[in-house]
C-alpha positions as CSV (number, residue, x, y, z in Angstrom):
1,M,35.4,82.8,107.1
2,A,36.9,85.9,105.4
3,L,36.5,89.2,107.2
4,K,36.2,92.8,106.2
5,V,38.9,94.7,108.1
6,L,39.6,98.4,108.3
7,V,43.2,99.4,109.3
8,V,43.2,103.1,110.6
9,P,46.3,103.9,112.6
10,D,47.8,107.2,113.5
11,K,51.6,107.8,113.2
12,F,54.0,106.0,115.5
13,K,55.8,109.2,116.5
14,G,59.5,109.4,115.6
15,T,59.4,106.1,113.7
16,L,56.6,105.6,111.3
17,S,54.1,107.8,109.5
18,A,50.4,106.8,109.6
19,A,50.7,105.5,106.1
20,Q,53.8,103.4,106.8
21,A,52.2,102.0,110.0
22,A,49.0,101.1,108.0
23,M,51.0,99.2,105.4
24,A,53.0,97.3,108.0
25,I,49.8,96.2,109.7
26,V,48.2,95.2,106.4
27,R,51.3,93.1,105.5
28,G,51.3,91.3,108.8
29,W,47.6,90.6,108.8
30,H,47.4,89.5,105.2
31,G,50.4,87.2,105.7
32,V,48.3,85.2,108.1
33,R,44.8,85.8,106.7
34,P,45.2,86.3,103.0
35,L,41.5,85.9,102.2
36,D,40.4,88.9,104.4
37,D,39.3,92.0,102.6
38,V,41.5,94.6,104.2
39,E,41.2,98.4,103.7
40,Y,43.7,100.8,105.1
41,L,43.0,104.4,106.0
42,P,45.9,106.4,107.6
43,M,44.7,108.9,110.2
44,S,45.8,112.3,111.5
45,D,44.4,114.5,114.2
46,G,46.2,117.6,113.1
47,G,49.9,116.9,113.6
48,D,52.5,115.2,111.4
49,G,51.0,113.7,108.3
50,F,47.8,115.8,108.4
51,G,48.4,117.3,104.9
52,E,49.0,114.0,103.1
53,V,46.0,112.3,104.9
54,L,43.5,115.1,104.3
55,S,44.6,115.9,100.8
56,S,44.4,112.3,99.8
57,L,40.8,112.0,101.1
58,M,39.8,115.2,99.3
59,G,41.8,114.6,96.1
60,A,43.8,117.8,96.6
61,A,46.9,118.4,94.5
62,P,50.3,119.2,96.1
63,Q,51.8,122.7,95.6
64,T,55.3,123.7,96.3
65,V,56.2,126.9,98.0
66,K,59.3,128.6,99.4
67,T,59.2,129.9,102.9
68,V,61.2,129.6,106.2
69,D,61.1,127.2,109.0
70,A,60.6,128.1,112.7
71,A,64.3,129.2,112.9
72,H,63.9,131.3,109.7
73,R,66.1,128.9,107.7
74,P,65.1,128.8,104.0
75,L,62.6,126.0,103.3
76,E,60.8,124.6,100.3
77,T,57.6,122.8,101.4
78,T,54.2,121.5,100.3
79,W,50.7,122.6,100.8
80,W,47.6,121.2,98.9
81,W,45.0,122.7,96.6
82,H,41.5,121.4,95.9
83,E,40.4,123.4,92.9
84,P,36.7,122.4,92.8
85,T,36.0,123.7,96.3
86,Q,38.8,126.3,96.3
87,T,40.2,124.8,99.5
88,A,43.8,124.9,100.7
89,V,45.2,122.2,103.1
90,I,48.2,123.3,105.2
91,E,50.2,121.2,107.6
92,S,52.1,123.3,110.2
93,A,54.4,120.5,111.1
94,R,55.9,120.6,107.6
95,I,56.8,124.3,108.1
96,I,57.4,125.1,111.8
97,G,57.6,121.6,113.1
98,L,59.8,120.6,116.1
99,A,61.0,117.5,114.3
100,M,62.5,119.6,111.5
101,L,65.0,121.3,113.8
102,P,68.3,119.8,115.1
103,A,67.7,118.6,118.7
104,G,68.7,121.2,121.3
105,K,70.1,123.8,118.8
106,Y,67.4,126.4,119.0
107,H,65.6,127.8,122.0
108,P,61.9,128.7,121.7
109,F,62.7,132.4,122.1
110,E,64.5,132.1,118.7
111,L,61.6,130.5,116.9
112,D,58.3,131.8,115.5
113,T,55.5,131.1,113.1
114,L,56.4,133.5,110.3
115,G,57.0,130.7,107.8
116,L,53.5,129.4,108.3
117,G,52.1,132.9,107.7
118,N,54.0,133.0,104.4
119,V,52.3,129.8,103.3
120,I,48.9,131.1,104.3
121,R,49.5,134.2,102.3
122,T,50.5,132.1,99.3
123,A,47.2,130.1,99.6
124,I,45.2,133.3,99.7
125,G,47.0,134.6,96.7
126,A,46.2,131.4,94.9
127,G,42.5,132.2,95.3
128,A,41.6,129.9,98.3
129,R,38.3,130.7,99.9
130,H,38.4,127.8,102.4
131,C,41.4,126.4,104.3
132,L,42.1,123.5,106.6
133,I,45.2,123.7,108.8
134,G,46.6,121.1,111.1
135,I,48.7,122.7,113.8
136,G,50.1,119.8,115.9
137,G,53.8,119.2,116.3
138,S,55.0,122.8,116.3
139,A,58.4,123.9,117.6
140,T,57.0,127.4,118.6
141,N,55.5,129.2,121.6
142,D,54.8,132.6,120.1
143,G,51.0,132.7,120.2
144,G,50.9,133.1,116.4
145,F,52.9,136.4,116.6
146,G,55.1,135.5,113.6
147,M,52.2,134.3,111.5
148,A,50.3,137.5,112.2
149,R,53.3,139.6,111.1
150,A,53.4,137.7,107.8
151,L,49.7,138.5,107.3
152,G,50.3,142.2,107.8
153,W,49.6,142.8,111.4
154,Q,52.0,145.2,113.2
155,F,53.0,145.1,116.9
156,C,54.2,148.4,118.4
157,N,55.7,149.5,121.7
158,A,55.1,152.7,123.6
159,H,57.6,154.6,121.3
160,E,55.6,153.4,118.2
161,Q,58.5,151.2,117.2
162,E,57.6,147.9,115.6
163,I,58.2,144.8,117.6
164,T,59.8,142.0,115.5
165,R,60.5,139.3,118.1
166,W,57.8,137.7,120.3
167,T,60.1,138.0,123.3
168,E,59.5,141.8,123.1
169,L,55.8,141.4,123.4
170,H,55.9,142.4,127.1
171,R,56.5,145.9,125.8
172,L,53.5,145.8,123.4
173,T,51.1,148.8,123.7
174,A,49.3,148.9,120.3
175,M,48.3,146.9,117.3
176,R,48.0,148.0,113.6
177,V,45.5,146.0,111.7
178,P,46.0,145.1,108.0
179,D,43.6,146.5,105.4
180,T,42.1,143.1,104.8
181,P,42.3,141.3,108.2
182,R,40.1,138.3,107.3
183,C,42.0,135.6,105.4
184,F,39.4,133.1,104.1
185,D,35.7,132.8,104.0
186,D,36.1,129.7,106.2
187,L,39.3,128.7,108.1
188,R,39.1,125.4,110.1
189,V,42.0,124.5,112.4
190,A,42.5,121.0,113.5
191,V,43.5,120.8,117.2
192,D,43.9,117.8,119.4
193,V,44.0,119.6,122.8
194,Q,41.7,121.9,124.7
195,N,44.2,124.0,126.6
196,P,43.8,127.8,127.0
197,L,46.6,130.2,126.1
198,L,47.7,131.1,129.6
199,G,47.9,129.8,133.1
200,P,48.7,126.4,134.6
201,A,47.0,124.6,131.7
202,G,48.4,127.0,129.1
203,C,50.8,126.4,126.3
204,S,54.0,127.5,128.0
205,L,53.7,125.5,131.2
206,V,52.2,122.3,129.6
207,Y,53.9,122.0,126.2
208,G,56.9,124.4,126.6
209,P,59.2,121.9,128.3
210,Q,59.2,119.5,125.4
211,K,60.3,122.3,123.2
212,G,63.1,123.4,125.5
213,L,61.3,126.3,127.3
214,A,62.0,126.8,131.0
215,E,61.5,130.5,131.4
216,F,57.7,130.1,132.0
217,E,57.1,133.4,133.8
218,F,58.7,135.5,131.1
219,A,56.9,133.6,128.3
220,E,53.6,134.0,130.1
221,R,54.3,137.7,130.5
222,C,54.8,138.2,126.8
223,L,51.7,136.2,125.7
224,S,49.5,137.7,128.4
225,Q,50.4,141.3,127.3
226,M,49.5,140.4,123.7
227,A,46.2,139.0,124.8
228,N,45.5,142.0,127.0
229,V,46.3,144.6,124.3
230,L,44.2,142.7,121.7
231,E,41.2,142.6,124.1
232,K,41.4,146.3,125.1
233,Q,42.1,147.7,121.6
234,L,40.2,145.4,119.3
235,H,37.9,143.5,121.6
236,L,39.4,140.2,120.5
237,S,39.3,137.8,123.4
238,Y,40.2,134.1,122.6
239,A,42.8,133.4,125.3
240,D,40.4,131.2,127.3
241,T,38.9,129.5,124.2
242,P,39.5,125.7,124.3
243,G,42.4,125.0,121.9
244,A,43.9,128.5,122.1
245,G,47.0,126.9,123.7
246,A,47.5,124.4,121.0
247,A,50.8,124.5,119.2
248,G,52.4,127.0,121.4
249,G,49.4,129.3,121.3
250,L,49.1,129.1,117.5
251,G,45.5,128.2,118.1
252,F,44.9,131.5,119.7
253,G,46.8,133.3,116.9
254,L,44.8,131.7,114.2
255,M,41.5,132.5,115.9
256,T,42.6,136.1,116.6
257,F,44.5,137.1,113.4
258,A,42.9,134.9,110.8
259,G,39.3,134.4,112.0
260,A,39.8,130.6,112.4
261,R,37.3,128.1,113.8
262,P,39.0,125.5,116.0
263,E,37.8,121.9,115.5
264,S,38.7,118.5,116.9
265,G,41.4,117.2,114.5
266,F,40.0,113.7,114.8
267,A,36.4,115.0,114.0
268,L,37.7,116.8,111.0
269,F,39.5,113.7,109.7
270,A,36.5,111.5,110.5
271,D,34.2,113.8,108.6
272,Q,36.4,113.9,105.5
273,A,36.9,110.1,105.6
274,R,33.3,109.2,106.3
275,L,34.7,107.1,109.1
276,R,31.5,106.2,110.9
277,E,30.1,104.6,107.7
278,R,33.3,102.8,107.0
279,V,33.4,101.3,110.6
280,E,29.8,100.2,110.4
281,A,30.6,98.4,107.1
282,V,33.4,96.1,108.4
283,D,33.8,93.2,110.9
284,L,37.0,94.4,112.6
285,V,38.9,97.7,113.0
286,I,42.7,97.8,113.7
287,T,44.1,101.1,114.9
288,G,47.4,102.1,116.6
289,E,50.0,104.7,117.5
290,G,53.3,105.0,119.2
291,A,51.9,104.6,122.7
292,L,48.5,103.5,124.0
293,D,48.5,105.6,127.1
294,A,46.4,107.8,129.3
295,Q,46.0,110.4,126.5
296,T,44.7,107.7,124.2
297,L,42.1,106.7,126.7
298,M,41.1,110.4,127.4
299,G,40.2,111.1,123.8
300,K,43.1,111.3,121.4
301,G,42.4,110.0,117.8
302,V,43.1,106.3,118.4
303,G,40.9,106.3,121.5
304,Q,38.1,108.0,119.6
305,V,38.4,105.3,116.9
306,A,37.8,102.7,119.6
307,D,34.9,104.7,121.0
308,L,33.3,104.8,117.5
309,C,33.8,101.1,117.2
310,G,32.2,100.5,120.6
311,R,29.1,102.5,119.6
312,A,28.8,100.5,116.3
313,G,29.4,97.1,118.0
314,V,32.5,96.4,116.0
315,P,35.6,95.0,117.7
316,C,38.6,97.1,117.8
317,V,42.3,96.1,118.0
318,G,44.9,98.6,119.3
319,L,48.5,98.1,118.3
320,A,51.3,100.3,119.7
321,G,55.0,100.7,120.4
322,T,54.0,100.2,124.0
323,V,50.8,99.8,126.1
324,T,51.3,101.7,129.3
325,N,48.3,100.3,131.2
326,P,47.1,97.1,129.6
327,D,44.1,96.7,132.0
328,Q,42.8,100.2,131.2
329,A,43.4,99.8,127.5
330,R,41.2,96.7,127.4
331,T,38.3,98.9,128.5
332,K,38.4,100.4,125.0
333,F,40.1,97.7,122.9
334,R,39.2,94.0,122.4
335,V,42.9,93.5,122.1
336,A,45.7,95.9,123.0
337,R,49.3,94.8,122.2
338,G,52.6,96.6,122.2
339,L,55.9,95.9,120.4
340,T,57.5,96.2,123.7
341,P,57.6,94.1,125.8
342,D,55.3,91.7,123.9
343,L,57.8,91.0,121.0
344,T,61.1,92.8,121.5
345,D,62.9,95.5,123.4
346,R,62.6,99.3,122.8
347,E,66.0,99.8,121.1
348,T,65.3,97.0,118.6
349,A,61.7,98.2,118.0
350,F,63.0,101.7,117.2
351,R,65.7,100.3,114.8
352,E,63.2,98.4,112.7
353,P,59.7,99.6,113.6
354,A,57.9,98.5,110.4
355,V,59.3,95.0,110.7
356,W,58.2,94.5,114.3
357,L,54.8,96.1,113.7
358,E,54.2,93.7,110.8
359,R,55.1,90.8,113.1
360,L,52.8,92.1,115.9
361,A,49.9,92.3,113.4
362,A,50.6,88.8,112.3
363,R,50.7,87.5,115.8
364,V,47.3,89.1,116.6
365,A,45.8,87.7,113.3
366,S,47.0,84.2,114.2
367,E,45.5,84.4,117.7
368,W,42.2,86.1,116.7
369,A,39.1,84.1,117.7
370,F,35.8,84.7,115.9
Protein backbone atom coordinates (compact mmCIF):
# COMPACT_ATOMS: atom_id res chain seq x y z
CA MET A 1 0.00 0.00 0.00
CA ALA A 2 1.38 3.42 -0.98
CA LEU A 3 2.07 5.84 1.84
CA LYS A 4 2.08 9.61 2.20
CA VAL A 5 5.49 10.54 3.56
CA LEU A 6 6.81 13.91 4.76
CA VAL A 7 10.60 14.35 4.73
CA VAL A 8 11.57 17.26 7.00
CA PRO A 9 15.28 17.22 7.96
CA ASP A 10 17.54 19.90 9.38
CA LYS A 11 21.06 20.43 8.02
CA PHE A 12 23.77 17.81 8.56
CA LYS A 13 26.21 20.37 9.90
CA GLY A 14 29.42 20.70 7.91
CA THR A 15 28.29 18.30 5.18
CA LEU A 16 24.75 18.79 3.85
CA SER A 17 22.26 21.63 3.85
CA ALA A 18 18.71 20.79 4.90
CA ALA A 19 17.64 20.85 1.25
CA GLN A 20 20.48 18.52 0.19
CA ALA A 21 19.67 16.13 3.05
CA ALA A 22 15.98 16.13 2.10
CA MET A 23 16.73 15.27 -1.52
CA ALA A 24 19.11 12.45 -0.55
CA ILE A 25 16.46 10.93 1.72
CA VAL A 26 13.79 11.24 -0.97
CA ARG A 27 16.02 9.54 -3.55
CA GLY A 28 16.79 6.67 -1.20
CA TRP A 29 13.19 6.17 -0.14
CA HIS A 30 11.75 6.41 -3.66
CA GLY A 31 14.34 3.99 -4.96
CA VAL A 32 12.79 1.27 -2.79
CA ARG A 33 9.18 2.50 -2.59
CA PRO A 34 8.48 4.35 -5.86
CA LEU A 35 4.71 4.42 -5.37
CA ASP A 36 4.82 6.40 -2.11
CA ASP A 37 3.72 10.03 -2.24
CA VAL A 38 6.77 11.80 -0.77
CA GLU A 39 6.86 15.51 0.06
CA TYR A 40 10.05 17.18 1.24
CA LEU A 41 10.28 20.21 3.51
CA PRO A 42 13.79 21.40 4.53
CA MET A 43 13.87 22.76 8.09
CA SER A 44 15.84 25.44 9.93
CA ASP A 45 15.66 26.53 13.56
CA GLY A 46 17.56 29.78 12.96
CA GLY A 47 21.07 28.78 11.86
CA ASP A 48 22.59 27.95 8.49
CA GLY A 49 19.91 27.70 5.82
CA PHE A 50 17.33 29.79 7.70
CA GLY A 51 17.07 32.38 4.93
CA GLU A 52 16.50 29.95 2.09
CA VAL A 53 14.03 27.84 4.06
CA LEU A 54 11.90 30.73 5.35
CA SER A 55 12.01 32.74 2.13
CA SER A 56 10.92 29.68 0.14
CA LEU A 57 7.95 29.13 2.44
CA MET A 58 6.96 32.81 2.22
CA GLY A 59 7.69 33.34 -1.47
CA ALA A 60 10.24 36.08 -0.65
CA ALA A 61 12.66 37.23 -3.36
CA PRO A 62 16.45 37.26 -2.90
CA GLN A 63 18.21 40.63 -2.67
CA THR A 64 21.95 41.19 -3.02
CA VAL A 65 23.80 43.51 -0.66
CA LYS A 66 27.43 44.46 -0.01
CA THR A 67 28.61 44.40 3.59
CA VAL A 68 31.43 42.87 5.65
CA ASP A 69 31.81 39.55 7.43
CA ALA A 70 32.63 39.13 11.12
CA ALA A 71 36.29 39.95 10.43
CA HIS A 72 35.32 43.06 8.39
CA ARG A 73 36.35 41.47 5.10
CA PRO A 74 34.25 42.73 2.14
CA LEU A 75 31.27 40.49 1.48
CA GLU A 76 28.43 40.29 -1.03
CA THR A 77 25.53 38.36 0.46
CA THR A 78 21.79 37.76 0.21
CA TRP A 79 18.75 38.76 2.21
CA TRP A 80 15.12 38.21 1.15
CA TRP A 81 12.20 40.58 0.57
CA HIS A 82 8.49 39.76 0.67
CA GLU A 83 6.82 42.79 -0.90
CA PRO A 84 3.15 41.97 -0.08
CA THR A 85 3.83 41.98 3.67
CA GLN A 86 6.86 44.30 3.60
CA THR A 87 8.86 41.62 5.41
CA ALA A 88 12.63 41.14 5.31
CA VAL A 89 14.27 37.77 6.01
CA ILE A 90 17.90 37.83 7.17
CA GLU A 91 20.23 34.95 7.98
CA SER A 92 23.11 35.93 10.26
CA ALA A 93 25.13 32.85 9.35
CA ARG A 94 25.47 34.19 5.78
CA ILE A 95 27.03 37.39 7.11
CA ILE A 96 28.87 36.78 10.38
CA GLY A 97 28.89 32.97 10.35
CA LEU A 98 31.70 30.96 11.91
CA ALA A 99 31.74 28.63 8.89
CA MET A 100 32.61 31.59 6.64
CA LEU A 101 36.00 32.16 8.31
CA PRO A 102 39.25 30.23 7.86
CA ALA A 103 39.58 27.83 10.79
CA GLY A 104 41.75 29.26 13.58
CA LYS A 105 42.71 32.46 11.76
CA TYR A 106 40.66 34.93 13.80
CA HIS A 107 40.15 35.29 17.54
CA PRO A 108 36.65 36.33 18.73
CA PHE A 109 38.21 39.55 20.06
CA GLU A 110 38.82 40.51 16.39
CA LEU A 111 35.25 39.80 15.28
CA ASP A 112 31.94 41.63 15.61
CA THR A 113 28.41 41.95 14.23
CA LEU A 114 28.83 45.19 12.26
CA GLY A 115 28.15 43.45 8.94
CA LEU A 116 24.78 42.19 10.16
CA GLY A 117 23.85 45.72 11.23
CA ASN A 118 24.65 46.96 7.73
CA VAL A 119 22.21 44.45 6.22
CA ILE A 120 19.51 45.36 8.74
CA ARG A 121 20.00 49.00 7.79
CA THR A 122 19.64 48.07 4.11
CA ALA A 123 16.35 46.27 4.82
CA ILE A 124 15.06 49.30 6.71
CA GLY A 125 16.02 51.53 3.80
CA ALA A 126 14.11 49.25 1.43
CA GLY A 127 10.92 49.91 3.39
CA ALA A 128 10.71 46.76 5.50
CA ARG A 129 8.20 47.07 8.34
CA HIS A 130 8.61 43.49 9.54
CA CYS A 131 11.74 41.36 9.81
CA LEU A 132 12.64 37.75 10.59
CA ILE A 133 16.27 37.08 11.57
CA GLY A 134 17.90 33.73 12.20
CA ILE A 135 20.97 34.18 14.40
CA GLY A 136 22.45 30.68 14.78
CA GLY A 137 25.96 29.82 13.65
CA SER A 138 27.63 33.14 14.44
CA ALA A 139 31.39 33.58 14.88
CA THR A 140 30.95 36.49 17.28
CA ASN A 141 30.78 37.11 21.02
CA ASP A 142 30.20 40.88 21.08
CA GLY A 143 26.67 41.04 22.50
CA GLY A 144 25.46 42.81 19.35
CA PHE A 145 27.90 45.71 19.84
CA GLY A 146 28.95 45.93 16.17
CA MET A 147 25.37 45.67 14.95
CA ALA A 148 24.33 48.48 17.29
CA ARG A 149 27.10 50.74 15.95
CA ALA A 150 25.92 50.10 12.39
CA LEU A 151 22.43 51.19 13.47
CA GLY A 152 23.71 54.47 14.91
CA TRP A 153 24.29 53.68 18.59
CA GLN A 154 27.45 55.18 20.10
CA PHE A 155 29.44 53.76 23.02
CA CYS A 156 31.60 56.19 25.00
CA ASN A 157 34.25 55.97 27.73
CA ALA A 158 34.80 58.34 30.66
CA HIS A 159 36.65 60.79 28.37
CA GLU A 160 33.65 60.89 25.98
CA GLN A 161 35.70 59.06 23.36
CA GLU A 162 33.85 56.62 21.16
CA ILE A 163 34.53 52.93 21.72
CA THR A 164 34.99 51.08 18.42
CA ARG A 165 35.95 47.57 19.57
CA TRP A 166 33.88 45.38 21.84
CA THR A 167 36.98 44.48 23.85
CA GLU A 168 37.00 48.11 25.06
CA LEU A 169 33.52 47.81 26.58
CA HIS A 170 34.93 47.38 30.09
CA ARG A 171 35.62 51.15 29.87
CA LEU A 172 32.06 52.00 28.80
CA THR A 173 30.39 54.77 30.82
CA ALA A 174 27.66 56.19 28.55
CA MET A 175 25.49 55.44 25.53
CA ARG A 176 24.30 57.78 22.79
CA VAL A 177 20.99 56.71 21.30
CA PRO A 178 20.25 57.20 17.57
CA ASP A 179 17.45 59.57 16.56
CA THR A 180 15.24 56.66 15.47
CA PRO A 181 16.22 53.73 17.74
CA ARG A 182 13.39 51.40 16.69
CA CYS A 183 14.15 49.52 13.48
CA PHE A 184 10.92 47.76 12.48
CA ASP A 185 7.29 47.62 13.53
CA ASP A 186 7.94 43.96 14.31
CA LEU A 187 11.29 42.17 14.56
CA ARG A 188 11.21 38.44 15.33
CA VAL A 189 14.47 36.67 16.09
CA ALA A 190 14.76 32.91 15.71
CA VAL A 191 16.77 31.39 18.57
CA ASP A 192 17.33 27.74 19.39
CA VAL A 193 18.82 28.18 22.89
CA GLN A 194 17.54 29.72 26.13
CA ASN A 195 20.85 30.92 27.61
CA PRO A 196 21.17 34.30 29.38
CA LEU A 197 23.87 36.77 28.37
CA LEU A 198 26.15 36.30 31.38
CA GLY A 199 27.22 33.78 33.98
CA PRO A 200 27.91 30.02 33.92
CA ALA A 201 25.14 29.46 31.35
CA GLY A 202 25.97 32.62 29.36
CA CYS A 203 27.29 32.98 25.85
CA SER A 204 31.00 33.33 26.68
CA LEU A 205 31.39 30.24 28.84
CA VAL A 206 28.97 27.95 27.00
CA TYR A 207 29.54 28.81 23.33
CA GLY A 208 32.78 30.79 23.42
CA PRO A 209 35.11 27.76 23.33
CA GLN A 210 33.79 26.52 19.97
CA LYS A 211 34.63 29.96 18.56
CA GLY A 212 38.15 30.00 20.00
CA LEU A 213 37.40 32.08 23.10
CA ALA A 214 39.35 31.21 26.25
CA GLU A 215 39.54 34.58 28.04
CA PHE A 216 36.17 34.14 29.71
CA GLU A 217 36.65 36.53 32.64
CA PHE A 218 37.61 39.43 30.36
CA ALA A 219 34.76 38.73 27.89
CA GLU A 220 32.29 38.61 30.79
CA ARG A 221 33.67 41.89 32.13
CA CYS A 222 33.10 43.63 28.79
CA LEU A 223 29.57 42.32 28.23
CA SER A 224 28.59 42.84 31.86
CA GLN A 225 29.67 46.49 31.74
CA MET A 226 27.61 47.05 28.59
CA ALA A 227 24.55 45.45 30.22
CA ASN A 228 25.03 47.50 33.41
CA VAL A 229 25.34 50.85 31.60
CA LEU A 230 22.29 50.10 29.44
CA GLU A 231 20.23 49.25 32.51
CA LYS A 232 21.35 52.29 34.53
CA GLN A 233 21.17 54.87 31.74
CA LEU A 234 18.31 53.62 29.57
CA HIS A 235 16.51 51.11 31.82
CA LEU A 236 17.02 48.39 29.21
CA SER A 237 17.42 45.08 31.01
CA TYR A 238 17.52 41.98 28.83
CA ALA A 239 20.63 40.20 30.09
CA ASP A 240 18.62 37.52 31.89
CA THR A 241 15.99 37.06 29.18
CA PRO A 242 16.01 33.50 27.77
CA GLY A 243 17.81 33.63 24.42
CA ALA A 244 19.88 36.73 25.29
CA GLY A 245 23.01 34.57 25.14
CA ALA A 246 22.21 33.16 21.71
CA ALA A 247 24.82 33.74 18.98
CA GLY A 248 27.43 35.27 21.27
CA GLY A 249 24.95 37.62 22.90
CA LEU A 250 23.45 38.77 19.62
CA GLY A 251 20.05 37.84 21.05
CA PHE A 252 20.64 40.41 23.80
CA GLY A 253 21.82 42.99 21.26
CA LEU A 254 18.79 42.62 19.01
CA MET A 255 16.38 42.87 21.94
CA THR A 256 18.20 45.90 23.37
CA PHE A 257 19.18 47.89 20.29
CA ALA A 258 16.50 46.88 17.80
CA GLY A 259 13.41 46.05 19.87
CA ALA A 260 13.45 42.39 18.85
CA ARG A 261 11.15 39.68 20.12
CA PRO A 262 12.93 36.32 20.55
CA GLU A 263 11.09 33.23 19.38
CA SER A 264 11.86 29.56 19.15
CA GLY A 265 13.44 29.07 15.74
CA PHE A 266 11.57 25.82 15.33
CA ALA A 267 8.25 27.43 16.28
CA LEU A 268 8.79 30.18 13.74
CA PHE A 269 9.56 27.62 11.02
CA ALA A 270 6.65 25.40 12.04
CA ASP A 271 4.25 28.33 11.91
CA GLN A 272 5.38 29.45 8.44
CA ALA A 273 5.33 25.86 7.14
CA ARG A 274 1.96 24.93 8.72
CA LEU A 275 3.88 21.92 9.99
CA ARG A 276 1.23 20.53 12.32
CA GLU A 277 -1.31 20.33 9.48
CA ARG A 278 1.25 18.68 7.20
CA VAL A 279 2.19 16.09 9.82
CA GLU A 280 -1.45 15.23 10.51
CA ALA A 281 -2.04 14.67 6.78
CA VAL A 282 0.65 11.98 6.26
CA ASP A 283 1.30 8.38 7.26
CA LEU A 284 4.99 8.76 8.09
CA VAL A 285 7.49 11.55 8.85
CA ILE A 286 11.24 11.25 8.23
CA THR A 287 13.52 13.82 9.85
CA GLY A 288 17.22 14.02 10.61
CA GLU A 289 20.37 16.00 11.34
CA GLY A 290 24.09 15.49 11.78
CA ALA A 291 23.77 13.91 15.22
CA LEU A 292 20.75 12.60 17.11
CA ASP A 293 22.08 13.40 20.57
CA ALA A 294 21.08 14.80 23.97
CA GLN A 295 20.33 18.22 22.47
CA THR A 296 17.92 16.58 20.01
CA LEU A 297 16.09 14.88 22.84
CA MET A 298 15.98 18.09 24.91
CA GLY A 299 14.14 20.13 22.30
CA LYS A 300 16.17 20.98 19.20
CA GLY A 301 14.17 21.15 15.98
CA VAL A 302 14.43 17.50 14.98
CA GLY A 303 13.35 16.42 18.45
CA GLN A 304 10.40 18.79 18.27
CA VAL A 305 9.37 17.25 14.95
CA ALA A 306 9.33 13.88 16.71
CA ASP A 307 7.26 15.35 19.56
CA LEU A 308 4.77 16.79 17.09
CA CYS A 309 4.48 13.39 15.42
CA GLY A 310 3.93 11.75 18.79
CA ARG A 311 1.03 14.07 19.58
CA ALA A 312 -0.48 13.41 16.15
CA GLY A 313 -0.03 9.64 16.36
CA VAL A 314 2.20 9.60 13.26
CA PRO A 315 5.34 7.42 13.28
CA CYS A 316 8.62 9.35 12.99
CA VAL A 317 11.95 8.11 11.62
CA GLY A 318 15.17 9.87 12.65
CA LEU A 319 18.20 9.64 10.36
CA ALA A 320 21.59 11.09 11.31
CA GLY A 321 25.31 10.98 10.83
CA THR A 322 25.43 9.30 14.22
CA VAL A 323 22.97 8.36 16.97
CA THR A 324 24.75 8.89 20.28
CA ASN A 325 22.30 6.98 22.47
CA PRO A 326 20.08 4.64 20.45
CA ASP A 327 18.00 3.53 23.45
CA GLN A 328 17.11 7.12 24.38
CA ALA A 329 16.49 8.04 20.75
CA ARG A 330 13.89 5.29 20.46
CA THR A 331 11.81 7.08 23.13
CA LYS A 332 11.08 9.73 20.49
CA PHE A 333 11.59 7.96 17.15
CA ARG A 334 9.99 4.77 15.84
CA VAL A 335 13.33 4.16 14.08
CA ALA A 336 16.63 6.00 14.72
CA ARG A 337 19.55 5.17 12.44
CA GLY A 338 22.99 6.67 11.85
CA LEU A 339 25.38 6.54 8.91
CA THR A 340 28.02 5.51 11.43
CA PRO A 341 28.33 2.80 12.52
CA ASP A 342 25.21 1.39 10.82
CA LEU A 343 26.56 1.70 7.27
CA THR A 344 30.10 3.05 7.16
CA ASP A 345 32.87 4.79 9.08
CA ARG A 346 32.99 8.53 9.92
CA GLU A 347 35.66 9.46 7.36
CA THR A 348 33.81 7.81 4.48
CA ALA A 349 30.49 9.34 5.55
CA PHE A 350 32.02 12.83 5.59
CA ARG A 351 33.55 12.29 2.16
CA GLU A 352 30.24 11.36 0.46
CA PRO A 353 27.44 12.30 2.89
CA ALA A 354 24.63 12.47 0.32
CA VAL A 355 25.46 9.04 -1.08
CA TRP A 356 25.44 7.40 2.33
CA LEU A 357 22.33 9.22 3.53
CA GLU A 358 20.51 8.03 0.40
CA ARG A 359 21.61 4.47 1.17
CA LEU A 360 20.50 4.78 4.79
CA ALA A 361 17.05 5.98 3.72
CA ALA A 362 16.81 3.09 1.26
CA ARG A 363 17.68 0.59 3.97
CA VAL A 364 15.02 1.95 6.33
CA ALA A 365 12.48 1.89 3.48
CA SER A 366 13.29 -1.75 2.72
CA GLU A 367 12.91 -2.73 6.39
CA TRP A 368 9.83 -0.65 7.14
CA ALA A 369 6.95 -2.75 8.51
CA PHE A 370 3.40 -1.42 8.20
